[in-house]
C-alpha positions in Angstrom: 27.0 23.9 10.9 29.2 24.9 8.3 28.2 25.9 4.8 29.4 26.1 1.4 30.3 29.6 0.4 30.3 31.3 -2.8 32.5 33.5 -4.6 31.0 36.8 -6.3 31.7 35.2 -9.8 30.1 32.1 -8.8 26.9 33.9 -7.8 26.6 36.1 -11.0 27.1 32.9 -13.2 24.4 31.1 -11.2 21.9 34.3 -11.7 22.9 34.2 -15.5 22.1 30.5 -15.5 18.6 31.2 -13.7 17.7 34.1 -16.1 18.8 32.0 -19.0 16.8 29.3 -18.1 13.5 30.8 -17.7 14.0 32.7 -21.1 14.7 29.2 -22.5 11.8 27.7 -21.1 9.1 30.4 -21.4 8.1 30.3 -24.8 7.7 26.3 -24.5 5.8 26.6 -21.4 3.3 30.0 -21.4 0.5 28.3 -23.3 1.1 24.8 -21.6 -1.2 23.3 -18.8 -0.1 20.8 -16.4 -2.5 17.8 -15.6 -3.5 19.6 -12.6 -5.0 22.6 -14.8 -2.0 24.9 -13.6 -0.3 26.9 -16.3 3.1 25.0 -16.5 5.2 28.5 -16.5 3.4 29.7 -13.6 4.2 26.3 -11.7 7.8 26.7 -12.7 8.2 30.1 -11.3 6.5 28.9 -8.0 8.8 25.8 -7.7 11.9 27.9 -8.4 10.7 30.7 -5.6 10.1 27.8 -3.0 13.7 26.2 -3.9 15.1 29.9 -3.1 13.3 30.1 0.3 14.9 27.0 1.4 18.5 27.8 0.4 18.4 26.4 -3.1 21.2 28.0 -5.4 20.3 30.0 -8.4 21.6 26.9 -10.6 19.1 24.8 -8.7 16.4 27.2 -9.4 17.0 27.1 -13.0 16.3 23.2 -13.0 12.7 24.0 -12.2 12.3 25.4 -15.5 14.0 22.8 -17.5 12.2 19.8 -16.1 9.0 21.1 -17.5 10.7 22.0 -20.6 11.9 18.6 -21.4 8.7 17.1 -22.3 8.5 19.7 -25.5 11.8 18.9 -26.9 12.7 16.1 -29.4 16.1 15.5 -28.0 16.1 17.2 -24.5 19.4 15.6 -23.0 21.3 16.8 -26.2 19.6 20.4 -26.4 19.8 21.2 -22.6 23.5 19.9 -22.3 24.5 22.0 -25.1 22.9 25.1 -23.6 23.4 24.4 -19.9 26.1 21.7 -19.6 25.6 17.9 -18.7 25.0 18.4 -15.1 21.9 20.3 -15.4 20.7 18.0 -18.3 21.1 15.0 -16.2 19.3 16.7 -13.2 16.3 17.8 -15.3 15.9 14.4 -17.2 15.8 12.5 -13.9 13.4 14.9 -12.4 11.4 14.7 -15.5 11.3 10.9 -15.5 10.2 10.9 -11.7 7.5 13.4 -12.2 6.3 11.2 -15.3 6.4 8.0 -13.0 4.6 9.3 -10.1 1.9 11.0 -12.3 1.0 7.4 -13.8 1.0 5.9 -10.1 -1.2 8.8 -8.9 -3.7 8.2 -11.7 -3.7 4.3 -11.1 -4.3 5.4 -7.3 -3.2 2.9 -5.0 -5.0 -0.1 -6.6 -3.6 -3.6 -5.7 -1.3 -5.6 -8.1 -3.2 -8.8 -9.0 -4.8 -9.1 -5.5 -1.6 -9.4 -3.9 -0.4 -5.7 -2.9 -2.2 -3.5 -0.4 -2.7 0.1 -0.5 -0.1 0.6 2.4 2.3 -1.7 0.2 1.7 0.5 -2.9 2.4 3.7 -1.0 5.8 2.1 0.6 6.9 1.6 -2.8 6.2 4.9 -3.9 8.3 6.3 -1.2 11.0 3.7 -1.8 10.8 4.9 -6.0 11.3 8.5 -4.5 14.5 7.5 -2.8 15.9 5.4 -5.5 15.4 8.3 -8.2 17.3 10.5 -5.7 21.0 9.7 -5.4 21.3 13.3 -6.3 19.5 15.1 -3.2 18.4 18.1 -5.8 15.9 15.8 -7.3 14.3 15.3 -3.9 14.1 19.3 -3.4 12.8 19.9 -6.9 10.1 17.2 -6.2 9.2 18.7 -2.7 8.7 22.1 -4.1 6.6 21.0 -7.2 4.4 19.2 -5.0 3.9 22.1 -2.4 3.3 24.4 -5.2 0.5 21.6 -6.8 -1.2 21.9 -3.3 -1.1 25.5 -3.1 -2.9 25.6 -6.7 -5.6 23.5 -5.5 -6.0 25.5 -2.3 -6.3 28.7 -4.1 -8.4 27.6 -7.3 -10.8 25.5 -4.9 -10.5 22.7 -7.5 -11.2 19.3 -6.4 -8.0 17.5 -5.2 -7.6 13.7 -6.2 -7.5 11.7 -3.0 -4.4 10.0 -4.0 -2.5 12.7 -4.7 -3.5 14.5 -1.2 -2.6 11.0 0.6 0.6 10.7 -1.2 1.6 14.4 -0.3 1.0 13.7 3.4 2.2 10.2 3.5 5.5 10.5 1.4 6.4 13.9 0.7 5.8 15.5 4.0 7.3 12.5 5.6 10.4 13.0 3.5 10.4 16.8 4.4 10.3 16.0 8.0 13.1 13.3 7.7 15.3 16.0 6.1 14.4 18.7 8.5 12.9 20.9 6.0 9.8 21.9 8.4 9.0 24.7 6.6 7.9 22.5 3.7 6.5 19.7 5.8 4.1 21.9 7.9 2.5 23.7 4.9 2.4 20.5 3.0 0.7 18.8 6.0 -1.9 21.2 6.6 -2.7 21.5 2.9 -3.1 17.7 2.6 -5.1 17.4 5.6 -7.3 20.1 4.6 -8.3 18.2 1.4 -8.6 14.6 3.0 -10.6 15.7 5.9 -12.1 19.1 5.4 -14.8 18.8 7.8 -12.4 18.1 10.6 -9.9 20.7 9.3 -12.8 23.3 9.3 -14.1 22.6 12.9 -10.3 22.8 14.3 -9.6 26.1 12.3 -12.8 27.5 13.7 -11.9 26.8 17.1 -8.6 28.6 16.7 -10.1 31.5 15.1 -13.0 31.6 17.8 -10.8 33.3 20.4 -7.9 34.4 18.4 -7.9 38.1 19.5 -8.1 36.9 23.2 -5.4 34.4 22.8 -2.9 36.6 20.9 -3.5 39.3 23.4 -2.4 36.9 26.2 0.6 35.7 24.0 1.8 39.0 23.4 1.5 39.9 27.2 3.7 36.8 28.1 6.2 37.7 25.2 6.8 41.3 26.1 7.0 40.1 29.9 9.6 37.7 29.1 11.7 40.0 26.8 11.9 42.5 29.7 12.9 39.7 32.3 15.3 38.3 29.8 17.1 41.7 29.2 17.0 42.5 32.9 19.1 39.2 33.5 21.3 40.4 30.7 20.2 37.7 27.9 19.8 39.0 24.4 16.7 37.2 23.2 14.2 37.4 20.2 10.8 36.0 21.6 8.0 35.5 19.2 4.7 33.7 19.0 5.1 30.3 17.4 2.7 29.4 14.5 0.0 27.0 15.0 -0.4 24.0 12.3 -3.8 22.4 12.5 -2.4 18.9 11.3 -0.1 18.9 14.4 -3.0 19.8 16.6 -5.1 17.1 15.1 -2.3 14.8 15.3 -1.5 15.5 18.9 -5.3 15.4 19.9 -5.8 11.7 18.1 -2.5 10.4 19.5 -3.0 11.3 23.2 -6.8 11.4 23.3 -6.7 14.8 24.0 -9.6 17.4 23.9 -8.8 20.7 21.8 -8.4 22.6 25.2 -6.0 20.1 26.2 -3.5 20.6 23.5 -0.7 22.7 24.8 0.9 24.1 21.8 -2.1 26.0 20.9 -0.5 28.9 22.9 3.3 29.1 22.1 6.2 31.1 22.2 9.8 30.6 20.8 12.8 32.2 22.2 16.1 32.5 20.0 19.4 33.2 21.9 22.9 33.7 20.8 24.7 30.7 22.6 23.5 27.2 23.9 24.3 28.7 27.3 21.8 31.0 27.1 19.0 28.5 26.2 19.7 26.8 29.6 19.7 30.7 31.5 16.3 31.3 29.7 15.0 27.5 30.8 16.0 28.5 34.5 14.1 31.9 34.5 10.9 30.4 32.9 10.8 27.4 35.1 11.1 30.1 37.9 8.6 32.4 36.8 5.9 30.0 35.8 4.6 26.7 36.9 6.4 24.0 34.9 4.6 20.5 33.7 7.3 18.3 34.5 6.5 15.3 32.0 6.3 18.0 29.1 10.0 18.8 29.2 12.6 17.4 26.4 16.0 18.6 26.1 16.7 18.1 22.3 19.9 20.3 22.7 21.6 17.4 24.9 20.0 14.8 23.0 19.3 16.0 19.4 16.7 14.1 17.2 18.0 11.6 14.2 17.8 14.2 11.8 19.8 16.9 13.6 17.2 18.9 15.3 17.9 20.8 18.5 15.9 22.9 20.9 14.5 22.8 24.4 10.9 22.4 24.8 9.0 23.0 27.9 5.3 23.5 28.9 4.5 25.9 31.6 1.0 27.3 33.2 0.5 31.4 33.3 -0.9 33.1 36.0 -4.3 32.0 34.7 -3.4 28.6 34.8 -3.4 28.1 31.1 -0.8 25.9 29.3 1.7 27.7 27.2 4.5 25.7 25.4 7.8 27.5 25.1 10.7 26.4 22.7 14.5 27.8 23.3 17.1 27.5 20.6 20.1 29.4 19.3 19.8 31.2 15.9 21.9 28.2 14.2 19.4 25.8 15.6 16.4 27.7 14.5 18.1 28.1 10.8 18.7 24.3 10.8 14.8 23.8 12.1 13.6 26.0 9.5 15.5 24.7 6.3 16.9 21.3 7.5 20.3 20.0 6.6 19.6 20.3 3.0 20.1 24.0 3.3 23.6 23.4 4.2 24.8 20.8 1.6 26.3 22.3 -1.5 23.2 24.3 -2.4 25.0 27.9 -2.1 26.9 28.9 -5.3 29.8 26.5 -5.6 31.1 27.2 -9.1 31.2 25.0 -12.2 32.4 22.0 -10.7 29.4 21.9 -8.0 26.1 20.7 -7.6 26.8 16.9 -8.4 26.7 16.3 -4.9 29.3 18.2 -2.9 31.7 20.8 -4.5 35.5 20.4 -4.6 35.2 22.6 -1.4 32.2 21.5 0.2 31.5 20.3 3.8 32.1 16.3 3.4 30.1 16.0 7.0 27.2 17.8 5.7 26.9 15.5 3.0 27.3 12.5 5.0 24.4 14.1 7.5 22.0 14.1 4.6 22.7 10.5 3.7 22.3 9.2 6.9 19.0 10.7 7.1 17.9 9.2 3.8 19.2 5.9 4.6 17.8 5.8 8.2 14.3 6.6 6.5 14.9 3.8 4.0 15.6 1.5 7.1 12.6 2.6 8.9 10.4 1.4 5.9 12.4 -1.8 4.8 14.5 -2.7 7.6 17.3 -3.5 5.2 21.1 -3.5 6.3 22.4 0.2 6.4 25.4 -1.1 4.5 23.4 -2.0 1.4 20.3 0.0 0.6 18.2 1.2 -1.9 20.8 3.5 -3.5 22.7 0.1 -4.4 20.5 -2.9 -5.2 16.8 -1.7 -5.9 15.2 -0.5 -8.8 11.3 0.6 -9.1 9.1 0.2 -12.4 5.7 0.4 -13.4 2.9 -2.2 -14.7 0.7 -0.8 -17.6 -1.8 0.1 -14.7 1.1 2.2 -13.3 1.3 0.2 -10.0 4.9 0.3 -8.7 7.1 -3.0 -8.6 10.3 -3.3 -6.9 13.1 -5.3 -8.3 16.7 -5.9 -7.7 19.4 -4.2 -9.7 19.8 -5.7 -13.1 16.4 -7.0 -13.2 14.8 -8.1 -16.5 11.2 -8.1 -18.0 11.2 -11.7 -17.2 11.9 -10.9 -13.3 9.1 -8.3 -13.7 6.9 -10.9 -15.0 7.3 -13.3 -12.2 6.9 -10.9 -9.5 3.7 -9.9 -10.8 2.4 -13.5 -11.1 4.0 -16.7 -11.5 1.7 -17.9 -14.4 2.5 -14.4 -16.2 6.3 -15.4 -15.9 5.5 -18.9 -17.2 3.8 -17.5 -20.2 6.0 -14.5 -20.9 7.4 -14.3 -24.4 8.2 -10.9 -25.2 8.2 -7.4 -23.5 7.8 -3.7 -24.1 9.7 -1.3 -21.9 8.2 2.3 -22.6 6.4 1.3 -25.4 9.4 -0.2 -27.2 9.9 -4.0 -27.8 13.2 -5.2 -26.2 15.0 -8.5 -25.6 13.8 -10.4 -22.6 17.2 -10.0 -21.0 17.6 -6.2 -21.2 18.1 -5.0 -17.6 15.6 -2.5 -16.5 16.0 1.0 -15.3 14.3 3.1 -12.7 11.1 4.6 -13.7 10.4 2.4 -16.6 7.1 1.1 -18.0 7.0 -2.5 -18.4 4.4 -4.5 -20.5 4.6 -8.4 -20.8 3.8 -10.2 -24.2 2.5 -13.4 -23.2 0.9 -16.5 -24.7 -2.8 -17.1 -23.8 -3.5 -19.8 -21.2 -5.4 -22.2 -23.5 -5.1 -25.2 -21.1 -2.0 -26.4 -23.1 1.4 -26.9 -21.2 3.0 -23.4 -21.3 6.3 -22.6 -19.8 9.5 -21.0 -19.6 12.5 -21.5 -21.6 15.7 -23.3 -20.4 17.9 -20.6 -21.5 16.5 -18.6 -18.8 18.3 -20.5 -16.1 21.8 -19.9 -18.0 23.3 -17.2 -15.9 25.7 -16.1 -18.8 22.6 -15.1 -20.8 21.5 -12.7 -18.2 17.6 -13.4 -18.3 17.1 -13.1 -14.6 18.6 -11.4 -11.5 15.8 -12.2 -9.0 16.0 -15.2 -6.6 12.2 -15.5 -6.7 12.0 -15.9 -10.6 14.9 -18.4 -10.7 13.1 -20.4 -8.0 9.9 -20.5 -10.1 11.6 -21.3 -13.4 13.5 -24.3 -11.7 10.2 -25.3 -9.9 8.3 -25.5 -13.3 11.1 -27.8 -14.7 11.4 -30.0 -11.7 7.5 -30.4 -11.9 7.8 -31.4 -15.6 10.4 -34.1 -14.9 8.0 -35.5 -12.2 5.2 -35.7 -14.4 7.2 -37.4 -17.2 8.5 -39.9 -14.6 4.8 -40.6 -13.3 3.7 -41.1 -16.7 6.7 -43.6 -17.6 6.0 -45.5 -14.3 2.1 -45.7 -15.0 2.6 -47.0 -18.1 4.9 -49.8 -16.9 2.5 -50.8 -14.0 -0.5 -50.8 -16.2 1.1 -53.1 -18.8 2.0 -55.6 -16.0 -1.6 -55.5 -14.6 -2.7 -56.4 -18.4 -0.1 -59.4 -18.4 -1.3 -60.8 -15.1 -5.2 -60.2 -16.0 -5.6 -57.8 -13.2 -6.9 -54.6 -15.0 -9.9 -54.5 -12.7 -7.5 -53.8 -9.9 -8.0 -50.3 -8.4 -4.4 -48.4 -8.8 -4.8 -46.9 -5.5 -5.6 -50.0 -3.7 -2.6 -51.6 -5.2 -0.4 -48.5 -4.2 -2.0 -48.9 -0.7 -1.0 -52.6 -0.3 2.6 -51.8 -1.3 2.8 -49.1 1.5 2.7 -46.0 -0.9 0.2 -42.9 0.1 -1.0 -42.6 -3.5 -0.7 -44.3 -7.0 1.3 -41.4 -8.2 4.0 -42.0 -5.4 4.1 -45.6 -6.8 4.2 -44.8 -10.4 7.2 -41.9 -9.5 9.6 -44.5 -7.9 8.8 -46.9 -10.7 9.5 -44.3 -13.3 13.1 -43.9 -11.5 13.6 -47.4 -11.2 13.7 -47.3 -7.7 11.1 -49.9 -7.3 10.9 -53.2 -8.9 8.1 -54.7 -11.1 8.9 -58.1 -9.7 7.8 -56.7 -6.0 4.1 -55.8 -7.9 4.1 -59.2 -9.3 4.9 -60.9 -6.0 1.5 -59.3 -4.7 -0.5 -59.9 -7.8 0.8 -63.6 -8.2 2.7 -65.0 -5.2 5.3 -67.6 -6.3 4.9 -71.0 -5.1 6.1 -71.0 -1.6 9.3 -72.6 -0.7 8.8 -74.5 2.6 11.6 -74.0 5.1 12.0 -74.8 8.9 10.8 -72.0 11.1 12.3 -71.1 14.5 8.8 -72.3 15.8 6.9 -74.0 13.6 7.4 -76.9 10.8 5.0 -76.6 8.1 3.4 -79.9 7.2 3.3 -81.1 3.4 0.1 -81.1 1.8 -1.8 -84.4 2.1 -2.1 -86.6 -1.2 -5.4 -86.6 -2.7 -7.9 -89.5 -2.4 -7.6 -91.4 -5.8 -11.1 -92.8 -5.4 -12.5 -89.1 -4.6 -14.3 -87.0 -7.1 -12.9 -83.5 -5.4 -16.3 -83.2 -3.9 -17.7 -81.5 -7.0 -20.6 -82.6 -9.3 -20.9 -81.6 -12.8 -24.8 -81.3 -13.7 -26.0 -83.7 -16.3 -22.4 -85.4 -16.8 -20.9 -88.2 -14.9 -17.2 -89.2 -14.3 -15.8 -85.9 -15.9 -12.4 -84.8 -14.5 -12.7 -81.7 -12.1 -9.9 -79.7 -10.5 -10.1 -76.4 -8.4 -9.1 -73.4 -9.8 -5.7 -72.3 -8.2 -6.5 -68.5 -9.2 -9.6 -68.3 -6.6 -9.5 -71.7 -4.5 -13.2 -72.1 -4.1 -14.4 -73.9 -0.9 -17.7 -75.1 0.2 -20.4 -73.5 0.2 -18.8 -70.8 -2.2 -20.9 -69.9 -5.3 -19.0 -71.7 -8.0 -19.0 -72.3 -11.9 -17.3 -74.5 -14.1 -15.1 -73.9 -17.4 -14.1 -76.7 -19.7 -10.6 -76.6 -20.2 -8.8 -78.1 -23.1 -7.1 -81.4 -21.9 -7.5 -80.6 -18.1 -11.2 -81.4 -17.6 -13.5 -78.9 -15.9 -11.9 -76.1 -13.9 -13.8 -75.0 -10.8 -13.9 -71.3 -10.0 -15.6 -69.2 -7.5 -18.4 -67.1 -9.5 -16.7 -63.9 -8.5 -13.5 -64.9 -9.9 -12.2 -62.3 -12.2 -9.9 -64.5 -14.1 -13.5 -66.6 -14.8 -15.2 -63.1 -16.0 -12.3 -62.7 -18.4 -12.6 -66.6 -19.5 -16.4 -66.0 -20.0 -15.9 -63.0 -21.8 -13.7 -64.8 -24.5 -15.4 -68.2 -24.6 -18.6 -67.9 -22.7 -19.9 -71.1 -24.6 -17.5 -73.4 -22.4 -19.0 -72.6 -18.9 -20.7 -75.6 -17.3 -23.0 -75.7 -14.4 -21.6 -77.3 -11.2 -22.4 -77.8 -7.8 -20.9 -79.1 -4.3 -21.4 -82.9 -3.9 -21.6 -84.8 -0.7 -17.8 -85.2 0.5 -16.7 -89.0 0.5 -15.9 -89.9 4.4 -12.6 -91.4 4.9 -12.4 -94.7 6.5 -10.5 -94.8 9.7 -10.8 -96.0 13.3 -11.5 -92.4 14.5 -14.3 -92.2 12.6 -15.5 -89.9 9.6 -13.6 -86.9 8.2 -14.3 -84.1 6.0 -12.8 -83.2 2.8 -10.5 -80.4 2.9 -9.6 -77.6 0.4 -6.7 -75.2 0.1 -7.2 -71.6 0.7 -5.1 -68.4 0.4 -5.3 -66.0 3.3 -3.7 -62.4 2.8 -2.4 -60.6 6.2 -1.3 -56.9 6.4 0.7 -56.2 9.3 3.1 -53.9 10.9 6.6 -55.8 10.5 8.0 -57.1 14.0 9.6 -60.0 15.3 7.7 -63.1 16.0 5.0 -62.0 14.0 5.1 -65.2 11.6 5.2 -67.0 14.8 2.1 -65.7 16.4 -0.2 -65.9 13.4 0.7 -69.7 12.7 0.0 -70.5 16.5 -3.7 -69.3 15.4 -4.0 -71.6 13.1 -2.4 -74.4 14.9 -4.9 -73.7 17.7 -7.7 -73.8 15.4 -6.5 -77.0 14.1 -6.1 -75.6 10.5 -3.3 -77.1 8.7 -1.0 -74.6 7.1 0.8 -76.1 3.9 2.4 -72.8 2.9 3.7 -69.7 3.5 5.0 -66.6 1.8 5.9 -63.0 3.2 7.3 -60.0 2.1 8.4 -56.6 3.9 8.0 -53.3 2.1 8.3 -50.1 4.0 8.2 -51.6 7.6 4.7 -53.6 6.5 4.7 -57.1 6.3 2.4 -58.6 3.4 1.9 -62.6 4.2 0.0 -65.2 2.5 -0.8 -68.3 4.1 -2.2 -71.3 2.4 -4.4 -73.2 4.9 -6.7 -76.3 4.2 -10.4 -75.9 5.4 -13.3 -78.0 5.3 -16.0 -74.8 4.3 -15.4 -70.9 4.2 -17.7 -70.3 7.1 -14.9 -71.7 9.6 -12.4 -69.9 8.0 -14.3 -66.6 8.4 -14.3 -67.0 12.1 -10.5 -67.8 12.1 -9.6 -64.5 10.0 -11.4 -62.6 12.9 -8.7 -64.3 15.3 -6.0 -63.6 13.1 -7.2 -59.8 12.8 -6.7 -59.7 16.8 -3.0 -60.5 16.7 -0.8 -57.5 17.8 0.4 -55.5 14.7 -2.2 -57.1 12.3 -4.0 -54.5 10.2 -6.2 -56.9 8.1 -6.9 -60.5 7.3 -8.7 -61.7 4.1 -9.3 -64.3 2.1 -7.7 -63.9 -1.4 
């Protein structure tokens, strides 16, 4: 893989920058301690050393000192830019900001955000945040080196390690180092993190490795010397060495494949480094001839490289004693890549004053693309987003006051943040502090900022968003979630107002009709609505006429028409000699009339009410209108009783007095319904003197006025009407 070469002048300039940066930072850091307890200058020295081991240029090593100097300067960007240039100033500030954000997130642990975010989601957001800050790969390298040094510090001092730091190191930093192919950092970081997270398991595996170390090393050395001799005889120039054993990788393989310690093949391992790819296959042929290969354990990563560019031949064979030995075969270029990864080849050699902002003017463009592909591939593994529009373009990551990470779209504001945390917080949002400073609500947020929402208290009163937030020109919201929540709130308010307006109209109608005792839910059900609010809403929108409600409450006088199957009879003229079949107790020859509102029939319990100019109105005792009349004029109530009906003279004999009664029928509307119900009354010799029908939402509401001699007979006929197909209910009104 091609590398960016440096001129002698550029190399000297880089070393000068490194020495200058350390001299600049030393007075500021010498007496300072980091939150881990480590001396800040010692930490910076170690970070610069680690950066150097993975191929980082002198200028990048210099940034390690400037990062920790930033927090001790009043105007860090101006001061560093003046002394070291804009490029290093931007790098130092970006890395400093990421250090602060991750420190806050680690202190908060992986606690949930409002109960809706799991620890796994929070860890994933930290990964995304690291990528979002890392448009410049140098920021990633500085953070990897810094975290590795922090783990080394805890290991050396034997101080207790915060579990959140160790877990973040394993799940985030080691995983990123693996994706970039920087295995030198990955392996050490994994072992140290695992040592802190599972100390007992770590010690147990380490003890097993040490138990037969001398015997195992002697066996590996015999294999090594024998292999070197054989390859030399074949004319293959090769460097053969024992491969380091990493405890975490051993434990991981044991758990993934449910193996015992003795079954892990890479406990004994050799690595063979040769000049050319062809030599790799020559070595492989000899190894498979001299030893017994385990076929299922062979992998050709030269013909099929890993996604991060790793190349090597892996095989497992059994030696003369039957012990499994893993052998890796690669060229020197493949080995360099395996040790340091693609990062070591991307503009980190000395590149002059125009370098380090990505790739220098003479840099290898393909190497830059290789690194970006690895970062984007890691992003897709985590988020399954489109490769054409990833984290580098459209996402930012900010913190709650508790240092939990919140993912937002690019251009998001404090309003977007509030609605992402909780819908109620969004509705009550009235102001925001960003990094402790009050800002307008339409201020775009940036990566790593801490956001605190100023919200009105939820006192039970109606609290909601501003209509200005929906104006795209004012820039209050960028996320679809926030916009949808605000629109839903205003739609709900409109619905509430409409329902209130409809309720008021219906209640006024009931007052006019004297039907205030009627349950609103029952009225809605009669009209075919699921609830009273559903009725109020269509009334409030003027989509349902109040006259339809009036027709149910007070059916109009029936207009008799010729039906296809039944000619309704006219009412019989009253007998002028009859007194209506009602006796007024204690009074003789007093005019009486049956009330039309309840139409009493013998043997109903009845009461009389003395009207002005129309005699005594006879009501059923349970009539709601009568209750209202009594409430207003109780002194006008008079006791009445049913008398003996006067027999009509005729050749056919005596006939009984008849009374008009209203029968209400609810049914599924269909062809021939009126005919079928009318036939029931006809068969029972019950005279129908009026019919009023209405259809609402495929439900027929029908009122029949029939003549009956007594209510007991009517009850039996109502049962027969209820048996008609489609009829849901039949009752006396």
